[in-house]
C-alpha positions in Angstrom: 0.0 -0.1 -0.3 1.5 2.9 -1.5 1.7 5.6 1.8 -0.4 9.0 1.1 2.0 11.8 -0.6 3.0 14.9 2.2 2.0 17.9 1.9 5.0 20.7 1.8 4.3 24.9 2.5 4.5 25.0 -0.9 0.5 22.7 -1.8 -0.1 24.3 2.1 1.1 28.6 0.8 -1.4 27.2 -3.1 -4.4 26.0 -1.1 -5.1 28.9 1.4 -3.9 31.5 -1.3 -0.8 33.0 -0.2 2.6 33.1 -0.5 4.9 30.5 1.0 6.1 33.3 3.6 2.8 34.0 5.1 2.2 30.3 5.5 5.7 30.1 7.2 5.2 33.3 9.7 1.4 32.3 9.6 2.4 28.9 11.7 5.0 30.3 13.9 2.3 32.4 15.4 4.2 35.1 13.5 2.2 39.3 14.0 3.7 39.4 11.1 0.8 38.1 9.2 -3.4 39.4 10.8 -4.9 37.0 13.3 -7.7 35.9 10.5 -4.9 35.0 8.4 -3.1 32.1 11.1 -6.5 31.5 12.3 -7.6 29.4 8.6 -3.9 28.7 7.7 -3.3 26.5 11.1 -7.3 25.1 10.0 -6.0 24.5 6.7 -2.5 22.5 7.6 -4.5 20.3 10.5 -7.2 19.4 7.0 -4.4 18.4 4.9 -2.2 16.8 7.7 0.8 19.6 6.8 3.6 18.7 9.2 7.2 20.0 9.3 9.7 17.9 7.4 12.8 17.4 10.3 15.9 18.0 7.8 14.1 21.4 8.4 13.8 21.4 12.6 17.3 19.4 12.6 18.7 22.5 10.3 17.7 25.3 12.6 19.0 23.0 15.5 21.8 23.2 14.4 21.7 27.3 12.9 21.3 27.6 16.8 24.7 25.2 18.1 25.9 27.7 16.0 27.4 24.7 13.4 27.9 24.5 9.9 25.0 22.8 8.1 23.7 24.1 4.5 26.6 23.8 1.1 27.9 26.7 -0.2 24.8 28.2 -1.3 25.8 32.1 -2.6 24.6 35.1 -0.3 24.8 38.4 -2.5 27.1 41.2 -0.4 25.8 44.9 -2.2 28.1 47.5 -2.3 26.6 51.3 -3.8 30.0 53.0 -3.4 31.5 54.8 -6.0 33.5 52.0 -7.4 32.4 48.1 -7.2 36.4 48.5 -4.7 35.9 48.7 -1.0 38.7 51.2 0.4 36.6 51.7 3.1 38.6 49.5 6.5 34.7 49.7 8.1 33.0 48.1 4.8 35.8 45.8 4.9 36.5 45.2 8.2 32.1 43.9 8.3 32.9 42.1 4.9 35.2 40.2 6.4 33.0 39.2 9.5 29.8 38.0 7.5 32.4 36.1 5.3 33.3 34.5 7.8 30.2 33.7 9.6 28.8 32.4 6.2 30.9 29.7 5.8 30.5 28.9 9.5 26.9 28.2 8.6 27.9 26.8 5.2 26.7 29.4 2.8 29.5 31.3 0.3 29.3 35.5 0.1 29.6 36.6 -3.2 30.7 41.2 -4.6 27.9 42.8 -5.5 28.3 46.4 -7.3 24.8 47.5 -7.8 26.3 51.2 -9.1 26.2 54.2 -7.1 24.1 55.1 -4.5 22.5 51.7 -5.7 21.3 53.0 -9.1 21.5 50.3 -10.6 19.7 48.1 -8.7 17.2 47.0 -10.7 19.2 46.1 -13.1 21.5 43.4 -10.4 18.1 42.1 -8.9 17.9 40.3 -12.8 21.2 38.7 -12.7 21.0 37.5 -8.6 17.3 36.0 -9.9 19.0 34.2 -12.5 21.3 32.7 -10.5 19.5 31.8 -8.0 20.6 34.1 -5.4 17.7 34.7 -2.0 19.6 36.3 -0.2 20.6 39.6 -0.2 22.3 42.3 3.1 22.6 45.7 1.4 26.6 47.2 3.3 26.4 50.5 3.9 25.5 53.0 1.3 26.1 57.1 -0.2 23.6 59.2 1.8 21.4 61.0 -0.3 20.4 59.1 -2.7 18.1 58.1 -5.2 15.0 55.4 -4.1 16.0 51.6 -4.2 14.7 49.6 -7.1 14.6 46.9 -6.1 11.3 43.4 -6.1 12.2 42.7 -3.1 9.7 40.7 -2.5 11.9 37.8 -4.2 14.4 37.9 -2.0 15.1 37.7 1.3 17.5 40.9 2.4 19.1 42.2 5.8 20.4 46.5 6.0 23.6 46.3 7.5 23.3 50.2 7.5 20.1 53.2 8.0 20.7 54.6 5.2 18.8 52.5 2.6 16.2 54.5 3.1 14.2 51.7 2.6 10.9 51.1 5.8 10.4 47.8 6.4 14.5 46.6 5.4 15.6 44.4 8.8 18.6 45.9 9.7 22.1 45.4 12.1 23.2 49.3 13.2 25.3 50.2 16.2 23.5 52.2 19.2 25.0 55.3 18.2 23.8 57.8 20.9 24.7 54.8 23.2 28.2 54.8 21.4 28.3 58.9 22.0 27.5 58.7 25.3 30.3 56.1 26.5 32.5 58.0 24.4 31.6 60.8 26.5 31.5 59.5 29.2 35.5 57.6 28.9 37.3 61.1 28.4 35.7 63.3 30.6 36.9 60.4 33.4 40.4 60.6 31.6 40.2 64.6 32.7 38.6 66.6 29.5 36.5 68.9 30.9 35.2 71.0 28.2 34.8 68.9 25.3 33.3 69.6 21.1 32.0 67.2 19.5 32.8 67.6 15.4 29.8 66.5 13.0 28.4 66.5 9.4 25.1 67.2 9.1 24.4 64.9 5.9 26.3 61.5 7.6 23.7 62.9 10.9 20.6 62.4 8.8 22.3 59.3 7.6 21.9 57.8 10.8 18.8 59.5 12.0 20.5 61.8 14.2 21.7 59.3 17.1 25.5 61.4 17.4 23.2 64.7 18.6 21.0 62.4 20.5 23.6 60.6 22.8 25.4 64.7 23.1 21.5 65.8 25.0 21.6 63.0 26.5 24.6 63.0 28.4 24.2 66.0 29.3 20.8 65.1 30.5 22.0 62.1 32.4 25.1 64.3 33.8 24.3 67.7 34.3 28.0 68.4 32.6 26.3 71.9 29.8 30.3 71.9 28.6 30.4 69.6 25.7 30.1 71.3 22.3 28.7 71.2 19.4 30.5 72.4 16.0 28.4 70.9 12.5 29.7 70.9 9.1 28.2 70.7 5.7 31.2 69.5 3.6 35.5 68.9 4.8 36.3 70.9 8.4 38.6 74.1 7.1 40.8 74.2 9.3 40.8 78.1 10.7 37.3 77.5 11.4 37.8 74.2 13.6 41.2 76.1 14.8 38.8 79.6 15.5 36.4 77.5 17.3 37.5 75.1 19.3 40.6 77.5 21.2 36.9 79.8 21.2 35.3 77.6 23.7 38.4 77.2 25.0 38.1 73.5 25.1 40.7 70.5 25.2 39.5 67.0 23.8 37.4 66.7 20.0 35.4 63.6 20.1 34.9 63.3 15.5 33.3 61.4 12.9 35.3 59.2 11.1 36.2 60.7 8.5 36.4 64.5 9.8 39.0 62.7 12.1 40.6 62.2 8.6 40.9 64.6 7.0 41.6 66.5 10.4 45.4 65.3 10.6 46.8 68.6 11.5 44.7 68.4 14.8 47.8 65.7 15.4 49.8 66.4 19.5 48.6 69.8 19.5 45.1 68.4 21.4 42.7 65.2 22.2 40.6 63.6 19.8 38.8 60.1 20.1 37.0 58.9 17.3 33.2 57.4 16.5 34.8 54.7 14.2 37.8 52.6 15.2 38.7 50.4 13.5 40.5 46.7 14.1 43.8 48.1 13.0 43.6 51.2 14.5 42.9 50.4 18.1 46.2 51.3 19.2 46.8 54.2 17.9 43.1 56.3 17.9 40.7 55.5 20.7 37.4 56.6 20.1 34.1 54.5 19.6 35.1 50.6 18.4 31.6 49.5 16.7 32.9 46.2 16.3 31.8 46.4 11.7 33.0 42.7 11.8 30.4 41.3 14.3 27.9 43.1 12.4 29.1 41.6 9.5 28.6 38.3 11.1 25.0 39.5 12.4 23.8 40.4 10.2 24.2 37.1 7.8 23.3 35.2 11.3 19.4 36.9 11.1 19.3 36.0 7.4 20.6 32.2 7.7 17.6 31.9 9.9 15.0 33.1 6.8 17.0 31.5 4.4 15.5 28.5 6.7 12.7 29.6 6.8 11.9 30.3 3.0 11.0 34.0 4.6 11.3 36.4 1.0 10.1 40.2 0.6 10.6 42.5 3.4 8.6 41.6 6.6 4.9 44.2 7.5 6.2 45.1 11.2 10.4 45.0 10.8 11.9 44.8 13.8 16.3 45.8 13.5 18.7 43.9 15.7 20.9 46.7 17.8 24.6 46.3 18.4 26.4 48.4 21.3 30.8 49.4 21.2 33.0 49.4 23.4 35.4 52.9 24.2 39.1 52.1 22.4 42.3 53.4 24.2 44.3 54.8 22.0 47.3 56.8 21.1 45.2 60.0 19.2 44.3 60.2 23.4 47.5 60.1 24.6 47.8 63.8 26.2 44.5 62.5 28.0 46.0 59.5 29.3 48.9 61.9 30.7 46.1 63.5 32.2 44.3 60.6 34.2 47.8 58.7 35.0 48.7 62.3 37.2 46.1 62.9 38.8 
């Protein structure tokens, strides 16, 4: 006697007239699917004796135990900078972390360029779809940029940045406001009395003003008002910055990484902290270590769970993974280090 054919999630989706993603979410009681739809799909599952496949369950359990379980499915890491080759330390470390975690889980990362500011995203999507690539990780993007034209429903997407401007795109992001508070607290513990924070307005908008919120949070928590902010529209102008330092009588600076790099003429004149210390800069540059490798790892780990569940498209209710940075001392803060050691 022939055993009845097992009803698959694809079959159940066809019967219910919904996507496989909706069926998967409904069977796991996800709030991303309405209560009525969840109950209807569960009733159909009982009626047709649908059972989840034990192999899939085993895969999920193995992911939780951090074991390799997949056979080299490709995940696309998408770049949107001015050229296909990334040179910035942070994004390169993010890619390194993504590759490491993908390899551990049995996937393989391939890098794709979607054109500057993602202008070729639609064309790239056709290439990815034809190759059967489902998982996509969006790396840091220039900002501002035109709206992304990308068929999200065909892929399982996640971002390592806020700058995509896609509302429901899940993302792994750093807690900018708490990171700023941490740096300011540490500088004050090291002896800084009057601290200047130099920010770029465009970058602040890209990060939803997280750094500025951190300054206000620190002021509120500590009651200390001697934190001064200089918001710049373009690259730092030497005369303007030096005049501001003198006017405010500052003894330490906190700077966005691009501004930090462009202000080397301040070396040895005033202690400076970067808001994004790269792994290769630890010991030389002091400030906030965002751990870009871990951001890449976390993005791939989150994406893998969606791929194992066959969950494509943007969720109706988005959730982000928010990571905390740590403080790293360095030579750029040496004068403060000496002050702390002598006090």
